[in-house]
MARKOLVEX-795685 format. One line per field, with one value per residue: x, y, z of N, C-alpha, C, O in turn; residue in three letters; residue number from 1. Coordinates in steps of 0.05 Angstrom, whole numbers, plus 5000, padded with zeros to 4 digits. Example, Ala and Ser with C-alpha at 12.3 -4.5 7.8 and 13.67 -1.06 7.14 Angstrom:
<nodes>
nxx: [5264_5257]
nyy: [4886_4955]
nzz: [5156_5142]
caxx: [5246_5273]
cayy: [4910_4979]
cazz: [5156_5143]
cxx: [5264_5258]
cyy: [4934_5001]
czz: [5156_5157]
oxx: [5285_5268]
oyy: [4934_5023]
ozz: [5169_5161]
rest: [ALA_SER]
nr: [1_2]
</nodes>
This chain:
<nodes>
nxx: [7691_7748_7768_7798_7845_7835_7843_7834_7784_7718_7685_7625_7586_7538_7513_7462_7471_7483_7531_7565_7600_7642_7658_7666_7725_7746_7744_7773_7823_7842_7840_7882_7915_7923_7937_7904_7880_7834_7772_7729_7663_7600_7539_7488_7432_7383_7322_7279_7222_7207_7261_7311_7330_7391_7439_7493_7550_7600_7610_7615_7669_7693_7740_7740_7738_7710_7665_7653_7608_7581_7527_7462_7411_7384_7417_7444_7412_7409_7455_7466_7425_7443_7489_7480_7475_7521_7558_7587_7619_7579_7590_7550_7573_7562_7525_7485_7418_7379_7406_7400_7411_7467_7531_7572_7583_7610_7641_7663_7706_7753_7782_7747_7738_7790_7802_7761_7790_7845_7802_7765_7708_7640_7598_7533_7486_7432_7367_7330_7276_7260_7214_7160_7124_7067_7030_6982_6996_7060_7121_7117_7160_7218_7251_7273_7288_7312_7295_7237_7172_7127_7056_7009_6953_6952_6962_6900_6841_6815_6790_6824_6822_6849_6871_6902_6949_6987_7046_7010_6954_6892_6895_6869_6819_6843_6810_6832_6890_6932_6991_7048_7106_7149_7214_7250_7289_7270_7227_7235_7225_7187_7147_7138_7131_7081_7045_7074_7097_7166_7220_7279_7331_7362_7310_7270_7232_7170_7138_7074_7039_6974_6952_6929_6879_6812_6776_6762_6786_6839_6900_6975_7007_7057_7101_7124_7178_7201_7160_7126_7085_7035_7005_6943_6915_6840_6783_6765_6791_6816_6875_6942_7008_7082_7124_7193_7234_7227_7234_7196_7163_7135_7072_7001_6956_6885_6892_6941_6983_7027_7079_7120_7185_7234_7296_7354_7401_7421_7433_7495_7518_7558_7586_7622_7650_7603_7573_7499_7440_7387_7421_7433_7381_7348_7386_7369_7331_7301_7276_7247_7235_7189_7178_7177]
nyy: [6008_6025_6038_6091_6052_6008_6018_6015_5990_5990_5922_5888_5851_5807_5779_5733_5700_5635_5613_5667_5682_5645_5655_5711_5705_5681_5723_5763_5743_5748_5802_5805_5779_5808_5875_5907_5946_5944_5957_5919_5912_5882_5877_5916_5934_5986_6012_6071_6110_6168_6178_6172_6135_6085_6093_6126_6132_6091_6083_6137_6158_6110_6116_6100_6066_6045_5992_5933_5880_5830_5774_5773_5805_5839_5847_5878_5917_5945_5962_6003_6029_6047_6081_6124_6189_6181_6167_6120_6068_6005_5937_5879_5815_5745_5712_5698_5660_5676_5726_5778_5811_5831_5824_5786_5720_5667_5623_5660_5699_5696_5710_5749_5787_5813_5833_5875_5900_5925_5960_5950_5955_5960_6017_6029_6058_6073_6097_6128_6128_6175_6182_6213_6215_6261_6295_6320_6358_6365_6340_6277_6226_6200_6181_6126_6090_6037_6001_5995_6031_6023_6027_5987_5944_5938_5879_5871_5848_5879_5917_5968_6044_6081_6141_6176_6219_6234_6283_6321_6306_6289_6216_6167_6136_6081_6012_5970_5921_5943_5989_5983_6028_6023_6025_6029_5996_5966_5942_5883_5857_5852_5883_5862_5803_5816_5816_5861_5897_5881_5931_5970_5979_6029_6065_6120_6125_6106_6053_6048_5991_5962_5929_5864_5895_5913_5926_5911_5930_5967_5973_5960_6015_6054_6109_6183_6183_6240_6264_6275_6236_6226_6197_6194_6184_6162_6193_6141_6102_6034_6001_6016_6008_6033_6005_6009_5974_5927_5932_5951_6007_6060_6061_6078_6126_6145_6201_6216_6228_6208_6223_6216_6210_6229_6210_6257_6241_6185_6116_6071_6018_5969_5938_5876_5882_5873_5849_5851_5878_5845_5790_5782_5782_5742_5692_5695_5704_5671_5684_5689_5697_5670_5593_5573]
nzz: [7752_7778_7849_7902_7946_7995_8053_8110_8147_8158_8196_8217_8245_8258_8304_8305_8261_8256_8233_8216_8260_8236_8182_8203_8233_8185_8146_8174_8175_8121_8113_8152_8114_8080_8096_8114_8161_8211_8245_8296_8311_8337_8320_8336_8350_8384_8392_8400_8419_8386_8372_8322_8289_8305_8360_8330_8361_8358_8307_8284_8313_8284_8233_8167_8098_8077_8095_8115_8117_8161_8155_8145_8096_8131_8173_8144_8136_8180_8199_8145_8169_8208_8196_8166_8130_8129_8091_8078_8038_8037_8035_8035_8070_8060_8108_8127_8093_8043_8025_7987_7985_8006_7977_7965_7985_8029_8010_7956_7992_7983_7949_7926_7966_7971_7915_7923_7961_7937_7909_7859_7861_7852_7871_7889_7885_7934_7937_7993_8049_8084_8148_8183_8249_8254_8316_8339_8320_8337_8319_8330_8329_8286_8236_8192_8124_8085_8055_8065_8096_8139_8155_8199_8231_8292_8330_8324_8294_8263_8209_8169_8173_8123_8106_8044_8008_7954_7943_7956_7935_7949_7941_7954_8005_8032_8044_8083_8117_8121_8095_8050_8049_7993_7972_7912_7930_7959_7940_7923_7980_8034_8004_7956_7971_7985_7925_7909_7854_7818_7831_7785_7821_7816_7800_7804_7839_7890_7905_7924_7963_7987_8044_8038_8007_8013_7969_7904_7863_7885_7872_7878_7870_7826_7845_7834_7876_7894_7914_7968_8017_8040_8096_8137_8192_8208_8249_8306_8291_8283_8330_8304_8289_8264_8227_8194_8149_8184_8243_8295_8308_8333_8359_8339_8341_8326_8290_8278_8233_8177_8150_8089_8056_8015_8026_8039_8033_7992_8009_8008_7978_7972_7918_7869_7810_7746_7772_7762_7783_7756_7735_7794_7805_7772_7799_7860_7869_7830_7778_7711_7649_7598_7587_7558]
caxx: [7707_7769_7770_7815_7851_7825_7863_7820_7758_7697_7673_7596_7587_7514_7509_7445_7471_7496_7552_7579_7626_7677_7659_7685_7747_7757_7747_7800_7848_7846_7842_7919_7929_7930_7956_7890_7880_7801_7752_7719_7632_7587_7516_7475_7403_7357_7303_7264_7201_7216_7290_7314_7343_7408_7461_7517_7566_7627_7617_7625_7701_7715_7752_7733_7740_7691_7640_7639_7583_7571_7506_7439_7390_7373_7441_7459_7397_7406_7477_7455_7406_7471_7511_7466_7491_7564_7561_7600_7610_7575_7603_7552_7582_7522_7533_7451_7402_7377_7419_7400_7441_7499_7534_7589_7583_7623_7656_7667_7713_7778_7765_7723_7754_7819_7796_7760_7803_7842_7797_7762_7688_7628_7579_7502_7474_7399_7347_7323_7261_7247_7189_7166_7100_7064_7006_6973_7010_7087_7139_7138_7184_7225_7264_7292_7292_7327_7266_7207_7159_7104_7036_6991_6937_6972_6952_6874_6826_6793_6793_6834_6814_6871_6868_6934_6950_7016_7046_6992_6944_6889_6891_6839_6824_6848_6797_6858_6906_6957_7004_7072_7109_7175_7247_7265_7317_7252_7216_7241_7222_7162_7130_7144_7113_7047_7039_7080_7122_7199_7234_7294_7341_7364_7288_7259_7209_7168_7113_7054_7016_6965_6958_6892_6852_6783_6766_6783_6809_6858_6928_6997_7016_7090_7094_7146_7201_7210_7141_7110_7063_7023_6980_6924_6892_6817_6785_6750_6805_6828_6895_6955_7037_7099_7154_7201_7244_7216_7239_7169_7174_7115_7048_6999_6938_6863_6890_6963_6997_7059_7101_7144_7196_7259_7323_7373_7432_7428_7459_7512_7522_7588_7590_7635_7638_7593_7545_7480_7409_7368_7424_7418_7345_7343_7401_7373_7292_7294_7261_7243_7208_7179_7196_7169]
cayy: [6033_6030_6064_6082_6030_6006_6022_6010_5979_5979_5912_5898_5825_5789_5768_5726_5686_5613_5624_5688_5683_5635_5679_5741_5690_5673_5756_5778_5725_5768_5820_5810_5782_5839_5888_5917_5950_5931_5962_5908_5919_5873_5887_5913_5962_5997_6044_6081_6127_6198_6191_6177_6104_6074_6108_6111_6121_6076_6085_6165_6154_6107_6122_6067_6069_6029_5982_5902_5877_5795_5772_5766_5814_5845_5852_5900_5944_5956_5968_6015_6057_6065_6092_6126_6209_6179_6175_6099_6053_5981_5925_5851_5780_5738_5682_5669_5646_5687_5740_5797_5847_5818_5814_5766_5695_5667_5616_5673_5711_5684_5718_5777_5809_5829_5848_5891_5919_5944_5990_5940_5955_5993_6039_6030_6093_6068_6116_6116_6135_6196_6184_6225_6221_6280_6287_6337_6387_6363_6308_6241_6212_6207_6145_6119_6058_6033_5979_6015_6040_5989_6021_5963_5936_5922_5859_5863_5835_5899_5927_6001_6053_6094_6165_6173_6238_6243_6310_6331_6314_6270_6192_6145_6120_6048_6000_5940_5907_5963_5995_5990_6054_6011_6039_6009_5967_5949_5932_5855_5843_5849_5884_5839_5778_5830_5814_5893_5906_5887_5973_5971_5997_6060_6087_6149_6123_6095_6026_6037_5971_5959_5902_5852_5907_5893_5932_5886_5951_5977_5951_5979_6034_6073_6144_6198_6193_6261_6279_6268_6216_6234_6179_6195_6151_6184_6189_6111_6074_6012_6015_6016_6005_6044_5983_6011_5955_5906_5943_5956_6043_6075_6060_6097_6137_6155_6230_6214_6247_6199_6240_6191_6225_6218_6212_6262_6225_6156_6090_6070_5990_5962_5905_5861_5894_5853_5834_5864_5856_5827_5765_5772_5767_5721_5673_5692_5698_5658_5698_5690_5697_5646_5570_5555]
cazz: [7762_7800_7871_7912_7949_8014_8089_8127_8138_8184_8196_8235_8243_8257_8331_8301_8245_8266_8213_8228_8271_8229_8171_8213_8222_8149_8133_8192_8164_8097_8119_8157_8103_8051_8118_8128_8189_8213_8269_8289_8321_8332_8302_8362_8342_8397_8368_8428_8409_8389_8372_8299_8283_8332_8358_8314_8362_8354_8283_8279_8318_8264_8209_8154_8071_8071_8119_8114_8141_8155_8160_8112_8090_8155_8185_8121_8141_8214_8188_8138_8184_8241_8182_8151_8130_8136_8065_8073_8029_8062_8032_8050_8055_8062_8134_8114_8072_8012_8021_7964_7982_8010_7942_7964_7988_8035_7991_7948_8006_7970_7909_7913_7980_7966_7894_7936_7979_7915_7894_7847_7868_7838_7886_7883_7902_7928_7952_8031_8063_8114_8161_8212_8260_8269_8341_8361_8311_8338_8317_8365_8309_8258_8225_8164_8129_8065_8045_8060_8122_8139_8164_8204_8251_8310_8355_8329_8268_8244_8181_8180_8144_8113_8081_8027_7996_7950_7931_7973_7921_7948_7923_7966_8030_8031_8074_8094_8143_8123_8073_8047_8026_7985_7957_7889_7939_7991_7911_7921_8001_8032_7977_7929_7993_7989_7909_7899_7825_7817_7810_7783_7847_7803_7795_7811_7846_7913_7904_7948_7956_8005_8056_8044_8005_8003_7951_7890_7844_7905_7870_7888_7851_7837_7848_7836_7899_7906_7927_8001_8014_8065_8108_8162_8200_8219_8283_8304_8276_8300_8333_8287_8280_8255_8225_8183_8159_8201_8267_8301_8312_8347_8357_8327_8346_8310_8283_8280_8205_8174_8120_8076_8038_7991_8038_8029_8026_7989_8027_7991_7964_7938_7898_7849_7782_7734_7793_7755_7798_7739_7747_7825_7811_7767_7823_7879_7861_7803_7768_7698_7633_7601_7595_7514]
cxx: [7723_7771_7798_7821_7851_7841_7851_7791_7738_7682_7651_7583_7555_7517_7484_7447_7491_7530_7570_7605_7647_7674_7679_7714_7768_7769_7767_7828_7856_7861_7871_7928_7935_7935_7931_7880_7844_7785_7729_7683_7611_7554_7501_7451_7384_7351_7279_7239_7214_7250_7295_7330_7363_7419_7491_7545_7595_7639_7628_7649_7707_7727_7756_7733_7716_7671_7638_7616_7577_7558_7493_7429_7389_7394_7453_7436_7400_7442_7472_7447_7430_7483_7496_7472_7509_7569_7586_7595_7596_7578_7578_7572_7571_7534_7494_7442_7400_7401_7420_7408_7466_7509_7558_7586_7606_7637_7677_7692_7744_7790_7763_7737_7778_7814_7779_7769_7821_7831_7776_7725_7675_7608_7555_7486_7427_7382_7339_7299_7272_7227_7181_7127_7094_7038_7002_6988_7040_7074_7134_7152_7196_7242_7265_7295_7299_7303_7244_7199_7126_7085_7013_6983_6962_6947_6921_6865_6809_6808_6808_6827_6841_6868_6895_6939_6990_7017_7029_6963_6926_6889_6868_6840_6828_6833_6820_6872_6928_6963_7031_7077_7146_7196_7250_7281_7289_7237_7210_7239_7201_7142_7119_7118_7082_7037_7056_7089_7161_7206_7262_7315_7347_7328_7277_7238_7194_7144_7098_7028_6997_6955_6929_6874_6823_6773_6774_6797_6826_6873_6952_6997_7046_7080_7114_7156_7202_7175_7132_7090_7058_6999_6967_6909_6873_6808_6763_6759_6812_6867_6925_6980_7050_7110_7163_7229_7254_7221_7204_7189_7157_7088_7029_6968_6910_6884_6918_6968_7016_7058_7121_7152_7218_7273_7344_7399_7412_7438_7471_7524_7531_7584_7610_7626_7628_7569_7523_7465_7392_7387_7423_7382_7341_7365_7380_7339_7277_7276_7270_7223_7198_7190_7186_7199]
cyy: [6023_6059_6059_6059_6027_6000_6012_6009_5985_5946_5912_5861_5828_5774_5736_5704_5659_5621_5649_5696_5665_5644_5712_5722_5701_5719_5772_5760_5736_5779_5825_5797_5802_5862_5905_5912_5954_5943_5947_5919_5897_5892_5887_5940_5963_6019_6050_6102_6153_6202_6173_6138_6100_6095_6106_6113_6120_6087_6108_6171_6126_6113_6096_6083_6060_6005_5950_5887_5834_5800_5775_5795_5840_5864_5882_5929_5962_5965_6002_6040_6065_6081_6110_6170_6209_6181_6142_6077_6029_5954_5896_5832_5765_5709_5679_5660_5659_5706_5754_5810_5849_5811_5798_5743_5687_5645_5632_5709_5709_5698_5746_5798_5819_5843_5872_5919_5927_5964_5976_5928_5977_6009_6039_6049_6083_6094_6114_6128_6149_6185_6200_6216_6232_6272_6307_6368_6377_6335_6284_6228_6211_6188_6146_6093_6064_6008_5995_6006_6024_6007_6007_5961_5929_5901_5868_5851_5859_5904_5956_6024_6080_6131_6181_6197_6239_6269_6327_6336_6297_6242_6175_6144_6087_6041_5976_5934_5932_5970_5992_6009_6040_6035_6012_5990_5950_5932_5896_5837_5837_5862_5872_5816_5793_5828_5847_5879_5907_5916_5954_5997_6021_6071_6097_6144_6105_6073_6040_6026_5970_5931_5895_5878_5901_5916_5919_5914_5962_5959_5974_5998_6044_6099_6153_6191_6212_6277_6266_6248_6217_6214_6189_6177_6167_6174_6148_6094_6056_6018_5997_6020_6018_6023_6004_5985_5931_5908_5947_5986_6045_6058_6077_6103_6146_6181_6230_6219_6234_6204_6214_6208_6224_6220_6237_6259_6192_6138_6088_6044_5984_5940_5903_5881_5875_5835_5844_5853_5840_5805_5756_5768_5743_5690_5675_5684_5675_5662_5701_5702_5675_5627_5560_5567]
czz: [7790_7821_7879_7927_7985_8033_8095_8134_8170_8188_8226_8218_8257_8284_8330_8278_8259_8246_8200_8227_8256_8199_8173_8212_8211_8144_8154_8178_8135_8095_8133_8134_8076_8068_8122_8149_8194_8243_8274_8314_8325_8328_8330_8339_8375_8383_8398_8423_8415_8383_8340_8296_8324_8336_8338_8324_8363_8324_8274_8288_8297_8251_8195_8124_8058_8094_8109_8131_8144_8166_8141_8117_8117_8166_8171_8130_8164_8204_8164_8154_8213_8215_8162_8155_8137_8104_8052_8065_8043_8036_8047_8045_8075_8081_8128_8093_8042_8007_7998_7964_7992_7982_7946_7991_8002_8018_7969_7963_7988_7955_7914_7938_7975_7926_7902_7946_7955_7905_7875_7853_7862_7863_7867_7896_7910_7945_7968_8032_8089_8130_8187_8216_8269_8290_8349_8352_8323_8332_8339_8354_8287_8257_8194_8159_8090_8046_8041_8096_8113_8159_8177_8214_8269_8334_8354_8303_8257_8228_8186_8152_8139_8085_8077_8007_7986_7932_7933_7958_7940_7934_7936_7994_8021_8064_8066_8110_8136_8095_8074_8032_8020_7970_7941_7908_7954_7968_7919_7960_8006_8020_7972_7947_7981_7952_7898_7874_7834_7807_7810_7811_7841_7797_7811_7821_7881_7908_7942_7941_7984_8006_8063_8034_7999_7987_7924_7862_7859_7885_7881_7861_7852_7829_7853_7865_7902_7912_7956_7993_8047_8076_8132_8170_8207_8246_8273_8291_8288_8311_8306_8293_8252_8241_8195_8181_8178_8224_8275_8307_8339_8340_8361_8340_8324_8308_8271_8259_8203_8153_8115_8055_8028_8015_8019_8009_8008_8005_7991_7990_7959_7937_7870_7813_7760_7753_7797_7782_7771_7736_7768_7828_7804_7791_7843_7875_7845_7796_7741_7679_7626_7589_7570_7501]
oxx: [7715_7774_7815_7804_7865_7855_7852_7775_7744_7659_7654_7577_7548_7527_7486_7427_7512_7547_7583_7621_7670_7695_7693_7726_7789_7790_7776_7850_7879_7883_7883_7952_7952_7940_7937_7873_7832_7793_7709_7687_7603_7551_7499_7457_7375_7363_7267_7254_7226_7262_7276_7338_7357_7414_7505_7563_7612_7662_7646_7659_7731_7730_7769_7729_7705_7669_7620_7612_7571_7559_7503_7435_7396_7391_7466_7442_7396_7442_7478_7456_7431_7487_7503_7473_7520_7584_7598_7578_7601_7562_7585_7585_7571_7547_7482_7457_7415_7415_7439_7415_7482_7497_7568_7587_7627_7655_7699_7694_7753_7813_7778_7745_7779_7825_7784_7764_7807_7843_7761_7717_7683_7621_7554_7475_7407_7390_7335_7296_7285_7218_7194_7109_7101_7025_7015_6991_7052_7054_7147_7162_7185_7248_7259_7301_7294_7304_7234_7208_7113_7093_6992_6995_6983_6927_6911_6884_6791_6833_6803_6827_6847_6865_6908_6929_7010_7002_7028_6950_6942_6882_6848_6860_6815_6835_6822_6864_6943_6950_7042_7066_7164_7191_7251_7285_7289_7233_7187_7248_7188_7119_7096_7095_7065_7017_7047_7089_7175_7201_7267_7313_7341_7329_7272_7220_7210_7125_7106_7009_7008_6950_6912_6856_6814_6754_6799_6816_6839_6865_6949_6989_7059_7061_7129_7138_7209_7173_7133_7081_7070_6977_6983_6894_6881_6817_6754_6746_6815_6881_6926_6981_7041_7090_7147_7241_7275_7215_7189_7213_7164_7085_7030_6956_6917_6894_6920_6945_7032_7043_7132_7137_7229_7260_7349_7409_7391_7457_7465_7544_7527_7579_7614_7606_7645_7554_7516_7470_7387_7371_7417_7366_7333_7353_7369_7328_7254_7256_7293_7201_7196_7212_7189_7205]
oyy: [6017_6083_6042_6041_6042_5980_5989_6027_5983_5949_5926_5853_5850_5752_5718_5691_5664_5636_5649_5707_5670_5637_5726_5723_5715_5732_5793_5770_5731_5778_5846_5802_5805_5879_5923_5890_5968_5931_5953_5935_5895_5915_5867_5955_5944_6035_6034_6121_6161_6223_6157_6127_6105_6116_6086_6103_6138_6095_6107_6190_6121_6135_6077_6107_6066_6017_5945_5886_5819_5818_5781_5808_5863_5889_5901_5953_5986_5989_6023_6063_6083_6104_6107_6180_6227_6198_6140_6062_6031_5957_5889_5830_5768_5690_5658_5652_5654_5702_5748_5825_5867_5796_5795_5751_5696_5659_5623_5731_5732_5692_5763_5821_5843_5864_5892_5943_5945_5983_5995_5905_6000_5999_6045_6049_6085_6106_6090_6143_6140_6170_6200_6213_6232_6251_6316_6389_6391_6321_6278_6212_6221_6177_6164_6076_6084_6006_6005_5990_6018_6005_6015_5973_5918_5907_5873_5842_5855_5900_5966_6022_6096_6136_6193_6192_6243_6276_6346_6356_6283_6244_6172_6151_6074_6050_5966_5949_5936_5964_5997_6014_6045_6056_5988_5967_5926_5909_5885_5815_5822_5855_5867_5812_5780_5843_5856_5854_5923_5925_5935_6021_6039_6094_6087_6158_6093_6088_6042_6033_5980_5915_5905_5884_5886_5925_5916_5910_5976_5937_5997_5994_6043_6108_6142_6193_6211_6302_6242_6243_6211_6214_6194_6159_6189_6156_6137_6076_6062_6035_5974_6040_6017_6011_6011_5977_5922_5887_5944_5988_6036_6044_6091_6083_6156_6184_6245_6213_6239_6194_6199_6219_6209_6234_6237_6267_6183_6147_6095_6044_5982_5924_5921_5888_5858_5816_5850_5834_5817_5786_5732_5757_5724_5669_5653_5662_5665_5648_5711_5712_5658_5632_5537_5562]
ozz: [7812_7818_7874_7923_7998_8032_8086_8126_8194_8180_8246_8196_8266_8281_8348_8274_8271_8254_8180_8212_8262_8188_8159_8191_8214_8140_8147_8173_8128_8084_8127_8130_8058_8051_8138_8159_8178_8264_8262_8333_8302_8334_8344_8321_8387_8370_8412_8425_8435_8389_8337_8317_8347_8322_8335_8312_8367_8318_8258_8275_8296_8262_8203_8124_8036_8115_8093_8155_8126_8183_8120_8137_8110_8169_8182_8130_8167_8212_8175_8154_8230_8224_8139_8178_8149_8095_8030_8074_8067_8017_8070_8025_8100_8072_8125_8075_8023_7987_7984_7945_7988_7967_7924_8014_7992_8008_7963_7952_7982_7949_7905_7932_7979_7918_7889_7942_7945_7895_7869_7850_7862_7881_7843_7918_7897_7965_7971_8012_8107_8113_8208_8199_8292_8286_8368_8364_8306_8333_8359_8370_8267_8278_8178_8175_8076_8022_8021_8112_8093_8182_8166_8232_8263_8348_8376_8289_8240_8227_8208_8128_8158_8061_8094_7985_8000_7915_7918_7962_7953_7910_7922_8007_8005_8086_8043_8128_8156_8075_8095_8011_8035_7959_7948_7899_7958_7974_7919_7965_7992_8025_7978_7939_7970_7949_7876_7871_7846_7785_7824_7816_7857_7787_7833_7814_7895_7906_7966_7928_8004_7988_8078_8049_7981_8000_7922_7846_7843_7879_7889_7838_7873_7816_7869_7881_7926_7912_7958_7970_8068_8066_8151_8161_8215_8260_8253_8280_8311_8301_8297_8308_8229_8248_8178_8201_8185_8235_8256_8310_8361_8320_8381_8349_8303_8331_8252_8251_8221_8136_8131_8039_8045_8031_7994_7988_8017_8018_7968_8004_7934_7954_7853_7800_7754_7748_7820_7796_7775_7731_7773_7844_7818_7795_7845_7877_7846_7801_7737_7684_7644_7578_7564_7477]
rest: [UNK_UNK_UNK_UNK_UNK_UNK_UNK_UNK_UNK_UNK_UNK_UNK_UNK_UNK_UNK_UNK_UNK_UNK_UNK_UNK_UNK_UNK_UNK_UNK_UNK_UNK_UNK_UNK_UNK_UNK_UNK_UNK_UNK_UNK_UNK_UNK_UNK_UNK_UNK_UNK_UNK_UNK_UNK_UNK_UNK_UNK_UNK_UNK_UNK_UNK_UNK_UNK_UNK_UNK_UNK_UNK_UNK_UNK_UNK_UNK_UNK_UNK_UNK_UNK_UNK_UNK_UNK_UNK_UNK_UNK_UNK_UNK_UNK_UNK_UNK_UNK_UNK_UNK_UNK_UNK_UNK_UNK_UNK_UNK_UNK_UNK_UNK_UNK_UNK_UNK_UNK_UNK_UNK_UNK_UNK_UNK_UNK_UNK_UNK_UNK_UNK_UNK_UNK_UNK_UNK_UNK_UNK_UNK_UNK_UNK_UNK_UNK_UNK_UNK_UNK_UNK_UNK_UNK_UNK_UNK_UNK_UNK_UNK_UNK_UNK_UNK_UNK_UNK_UNK_UNK_UNK_UNK_UNK_UNK_UNK_UNK_UNK_UNK_UNK_UNK_UNK_UNK_UNK_UNK_UNK_UNK_UNK_UNK_UNK_UNK_UNK_UNK_UNK_UNK_UNK_UNK_UNK_UNK_UNK_UNK_UNK_UNK_UNK_UNK_UNK_UNK_UNK_UNK_UNK_UNK_UNK_UNK_UNK_UNK_UNK_UNK_UNK_UNK_UNK_UNK_UNK_UNK_UNK_UNK_UNK_UNK_UNK_UNK_UNK_UNK_UNK_UNK_UNK_UNK_UNK_UNK_UNK_UNK_UNK_UNK_UNK_UNK_UNK_UNK_UNK_UNK_UNK_UNK_UNK_UNK_UNK_UNK_UNK_UNK_UNK_UNK_UNK_UNK_UNK_UNK_UNK_UNK_UNK_UNK_UNK_UNK_UNK_UNK_UNK_UNK_UNK_UNK_UNK_UNK_UNK_UNK_UNK_UNK_UNK_UNK_UNK_UNK_UNK_UNK_UNK_UNK_UNK_UNK_UNK_UNK_UNK_UNK_UNK_UNK_UNK_UNK_UNK_UNK_UNK_UNK_UNK_UNK_UNK_UNK_UNK_UNK_UNK_UNK_UNK_UNK_UNK_UNK_UNK_UNK_UNK_UNK_UNK_UNK_UNK_UNK_UNK_UNK_UNK_UNK_UNK_UNK_UNK_UNK_UNK_UNK_UNK_UNK]
nr: [1_2_3_4_5_6_7_8_9_10_11_12_13_14_15_16_17_18_19_20_21_22_23_24_25_26_27_28_29_30_31_32_33_34_35_36_37_38_39_40_41_42_43_44_45_46_47_48_49_50_51_52_53_54_55_56_57_58_59_60_61_62_63_64_65_66_67_68_69_70_71_72_73_74_75_76_77_78_79_80_81_82_83_84_85_86_87_88_89_90_91_92_93_94_95_96_97_98_99_100_101_102_103_104_105_106_107_108_109_110_111_112_113_114_115_116_117_118_119_120_121_122_123_124_125_126_127_128_129_130_131_132_133_134_135_136_137_138_139_140_141_142_143_144_145_146_147_148_149_150_151_152_153_154_155_156_157_158_159_160_161_162_163_164_165_166_167_168_169_170_171_172_173_174_175_176_177_178_179_180_181_182_183_184_185_186_187_188_189_190_191_192_193_194_195_196_197_198_199_200_201_202_203_204_205_206_207_208_209_210_211_212_213_214_215_216_217_218_219_220_221_222_223_224_225_226_227_228_229_230_231_232_233_234_235_236_237_238_239_240_241_242_243_244_245_246_247_248_249_250_251_252_253_254_255_256_257_258_259_260_261_262_263_264_265_266_267_268_269_270_271_272_273_274_275_276_277_278_279_280_281_282_283_284_285_286_287_288_289_290_291_292]
</nodes>
């Protein structure tokens, strides 16, 4: 699909990747050569209990047709968090190692970026999560995640009990080290490392994946994404914490209730035509069928 020509971009650059500065310099050269205006921002992210993600500040003031994110998957996740609700497409340019979500490598930039600027790119709509923590009948925290929300034990070795409901129906009490609620995009991240399934990024589904479950019959479960997932922490539970996309959000207490819902707006990831999910799966995660 051909989109309108890109005339202004927002460029976010990771401060954590050694190669990001060199990649950003090459990107700046290409943008200047193509006569495309750019607003440059360094990647910043702060979170405090009781807030929704990080400040959008400069992002809301910057007018752009596309955001180009120079870094790794973590940088792209933070950019998605900061631009949630703006309907701004994100193009990841990999300056990290794996780069599963970043669709353009540094070596491809000279060919790929001009194509994208001409409008030769595709948009992948990615389901995202909202999560809120309710304590004593009041909302303590609200957050957002593109990959996953994780409820896990906090600096102790005790097993925890998590009462889980799906769409209001009681599912089970997990006796475990924690629970991952992953989106299809996040199915290839932490959940995969914890033995979860790979889910097509366009699937209308969420993955519930208990961490180190103490019952052999506890296995990852795929549920419909439009159902609310409720996690209740029974009394006398060990301390727990909530993380979203790898960022610690809030320390939890016994009696807290967490509610995970599908976000109203999807994240929009830009990529090159023909660069399908399964090709990336084979190339970057070395997934394959039988070699016989």
